[in-house]
matplotlib code that plots the C-alpha trace (Angstrom):
import matplotlib.pyplot as plt

x = [-12.5, -15.6, -16.4, -16.7, -17.2, -15.4, -17.4, -14.4, -13.3, -13.1, -10.4, -8.0, -8.5, -7.8, -4.0, -1.4, -1.3, 2.5, 3.8, 0.7, 0.9, -1.7, -3.3, -4.2, -4.1, -5.1, -2.6, -3.4, -2.3, -1.0, 0.3, -0.8, 2.8, 2.3, -0.9, -1.9, -4.5, -7.4, -7.2, -9.6, -12.5, -12.5, -8.7, -7.8, -6.8, -5.6, -5.1, -1.6, 0.4, 1.9, 5.4, 4.5, 2.4, 5.4, 8.2, 8.9, 7.4, 10.8, 11.3, 7.9, 8.8, 12.2, 10.5, 7.9, 10.7, 12.9, 10.3, 9.4, 13.1, 13.7, 10.7, 12.0, 15.7, 16.4, 16.1, 15.3, 11.9, 10.9, 11.1, 9.1, 5.6, 4.0, 3.3, 3.7, 7.1, 8.2, 7.3, 9.2, 12.4, 12.2, 11.6, 14.1, 17.4, 19.1, 16.8, 17.3, 21.1, 21.0, 19.0, 21.3, 24.3, 22.6, 22.1, 24.3, 24.7, 26.2, 26.3, 23.7, 21.2, 20.3, 19.7, 19.5, 21.2, 18.4, 18.8, 17.3, 16.6, 14.5, 12.5, 11.9, 10.8, 8.1, 7.0, 6.7, 4.6, 2.3, 1.9, 1.1, -1.6, -3.2, -3.2, -5.1, -7.4, -8.4, -7.8, -8.3, -5.0, -2.4, 1.2, 3.5, 6.5, 9.0, 7.7, 9.1, 9.9, 9.9, 10.4, 10.8, 11.2, 10.2, 7.3, 9.1, 12.0, 9.7, 9.6, 6.1, 5.4, 6.7, 4.5, 1.5, 2.1, 2.4, -0.7, -2.8, -1.8, -2.9, -6.4, -6.3, -7.3, -9.0, -11.3, -10.5, -11.8, -15.5, -16.6, -13.3, -13.3, -11.5, -14.2, -16.9, -15.1, -15.0, -18.8, -19.4, -16.9, -18.6, -15.3, -15.3, -13.2, -10.2, -9.7, -9.5, -6.8, -7.7, -7.0, -6.5, -5.7, -5.4, -1.9, -0.5, -1.2, -2.9, -2.6, -3.8, -4.3, -4.7, -4.7, -2.4, -0.1, -1.5, -0.9, 0.3, 0.3, 1.2, 1.7, 2.3, 3.5, 3.2, 2.8, 6.5, 7.6, 6.1, 6.3, 5.4, 5.4, 4.5, 4.0, 3.8, 3.6]
y = [-5.9, -4.2, -1.3, 1.9, 5.2, 8.2, 11.2, 13.3, 16.6, 15.9, 18.5, 16.1, 13.7, 16.3, 15.8, 13.0, 11.1, 11.0, 14.4, 16.7, 17.3, 17.1, 13.7, 11.7, 8.1, 5.9, 3.7, 0.5, 0.5, -2.1, -2.9, -6.2, -7.6, -7.9, -9.9, -13.2, -14.1, -14.1, -10.5, -9.3, -7.2, -3.4, -3.0, 0.4, 2.9, 6.5, 9.4, 9.6, 11.4, 9.2, 9.6, 8.6, 5.7, 4.0, 5.5, 2.5, -0.3, -2.0, -1.6, -3.1, -6.1, -6.3, -6.2, -8.8, -11.2, -10.4, -11.3, -14.6, -15.5, -14.8, -17.0, -19.8, -19.3, -19.5, -17.8, -21.1, -20.6, -24.2, -23.4, -20.2, -20.5, -17.7, -18.6, -15.0, -14.7, -18.0, -16.7, -13.4, -15.1, -17.4, -14.7, -12.2, -13.9, -10.6, -9.9, -13.5, -13.1, -9.8, -11.5, -14.5, -12.3, -10.8, -14.3, -15.0, -18.3, -18.2, -21.1, -22.9, -20.0, -18.2, -14.4, -11.7, -8.3, -6.0, -2.8, -0.5, 2.5, 0.4, -1.2, 2.2, 3.8, 1.2, 1.3, 5.1, 5.1, 2.4, 4.3, 7.5, 5.7, 4.2, 7.5, 9.2, 6.2, 5.5, 8.7, 11.2, 12.7, 13.6, 13.0, 14.6, 15.3, 12.9, 10.8, 11.2, 7.5, 4.4, 1.2, -2.3, -5.6, -9.2, -10.2, -13.3, -11.2, -9.1, -9.8, -10.6, -7.2, -5.5, -7.7, -7.0, -3.2, -3.4, -5.6, -3.5, 0.1, 2.7, 4.2, 7.6, 10.5, 12.1, 10.4, 10.2, 12.9, 12.9, 11.1, 9.3, 5.5, 5.1, 7.1, 5.0, 1.8, 3.1, 3.6, 0.1, -1.7, -2.9, -3.0, 0.7, 3.7, 1.7, 1.7, -2.0, -3.8, -4.0, -7.4, -6.8, -10.5, -13.1, -14.1, -11.7, -8.1, -6.1, -2.6, -0.3, 3.4, 5.7, 9.5, 9.1, 12.2, 13.0, 9.8, 6.4, 3.6, -0.1, -2.7, -6.4, -8.1, -11.9, -12.2, -11.6, -8.0, -5.5, -1.8, 1.3, 4.7, 7.8, 11.5, 14.1, 17.2]
z = [2.1, 3.1, 0.8, 2.8, 1.1, 2.5, 3.5, 4.4, 2.8, -0.9, -1.4, 0.3, -2.7, -5.4, -5.1, -5.3, -2.0, -2.1, -3.4, -3.3, -7.1, -9.7, -9.9, -13.0, -11.9, -8.9, -7.1, -5.3, -1.7, -1.1, -4.6, -6.1, -6.0, -2.2, -2.6, -4.0, -6.7, -6.6, -5.3, -2.7, -3.8, -3.1, -2.8, -1.4, -4.0, -3.6, -6.1, -7.5, -10.2, -12.9, -11.5, -8.0, -9.2, -10.8, -8.7, -6.4, -8.5, -8.8, -5.0, -4.3, -6.4, -4.6, -1.2, -2.1, -3.3, -0.3, 2.2, 0.5, 0.2, 3.9, 4.8, 2.6, 3.5, -0.2, -3.6, -5.3, -6.9, -6.1, -2.4, -2.5, -1.1, -3.1, -6.7, -8.0, -6.4, -7.9, -11.3, -10.7, -9.6, -12.5, -15.1, -13.6, -13.0, -12.3, -9.3, -8.1, -8.4, -6.5, -3.6, -3.7, -3.2, -0.2, 1.3, 4.4, 6.2, 9.7, 12.1, 10.0, 10.0, 6.8, 6.7, 4.0, 3.9, 2.8, 0.9, 3.5, 1.3, -1.0, 1.8, 3.6, 0.3, -0.1, 3.5, 3.6, 0.4, 1.8, 5.0, 3.1, 1.1, 4.2, 6.0, 3.2, 2.5, 6.1, 8.0, 5.2, 6.2, 3.6, 4.9, 2.4, 4.6, 6.1, 8.9, 12.4, 12.6, 10.4, 12.4, 10.9, 12.7, 12.1, 14.3, 15.5, 16.9, 19.1, 22.8, 24.1, 25.5, 22.4, 20.2, 22.4, 22.2, 18.4, 18.0, 20.4, 20.1, 22.5, 22.0, 20.4, 22.6, 19.6, 17.1, 13.4, 11.0, 10.8, 7.6, 7.2, 6.8, 10.1, 11.9, 10.3, 11.4, 15.0, 14.8, 13.3, 15.6, 18.7, 20.5, 21.1, 20.1, 18.9, 15.1, 14.0, 12.0, 8.4, 6.9, 3.2, 2.6, 5.3, 6.1, 3.4, 4.3, 7.1, 8.4, 11.2, 11.1, 14.1, 14.7, 17.7, 17.8, 14.3, 12.2, 13.2, 10.6, 11.3, 8.6, 8.6, 5.5, 5.1, 8.9, 9.1, 8.6, 11.1, 10.2, 12.1, 10.5, 12.6, 11.5, 14.2, 11.9]

ax = plt.figure().add_subplot(projection="3d")
ax.plot(x, y, z, "-o")
ax.set_aspect("equal")
plt.show()
């Protein structure tokens, strides 16, 4: 990723991005479990308290394994594409067993029953991190909406709207990374998608109706988190 220094209000970075409490650590956003080695340079990090830094670590690992298992249609490590996930499923038989129990075969098609609360907890935290990192906007309350859907299940017009969100009628905060990207981007006032790692993780941030964050994991799971207050 390009290294862009924020010139926004530094007071926004004095507190945890997730709870607003005192900060003592920095949290990668996205976490490394969602990325492959070698990791990209200049990974986004945001201020965090120790509790929030580790609060959903197990859920992040669960989501990373779930997505890989869905794409493979199996929990068999030998069929998993991502090396890191193969290792996790091998080293943690309890997690693999939990995912295997969620595996469903119907009419020859394989699906997995997810644990929604765990997935939503991770997506919310990711969106909070991206909002602060890119827009310089703390989002400590509950979002108005959290929407999740596989890209390949979207209709063409739905996919187009997700990939090409409406232009914001206001610009991002002066000095924020998002504002700097708007200035740099020759395409105009749209904030661009940020590709953290090709084919693995990308996100989009916009000040539409305050804060709108889009995330795509493994070019499979599309997520949209929106705060209006």
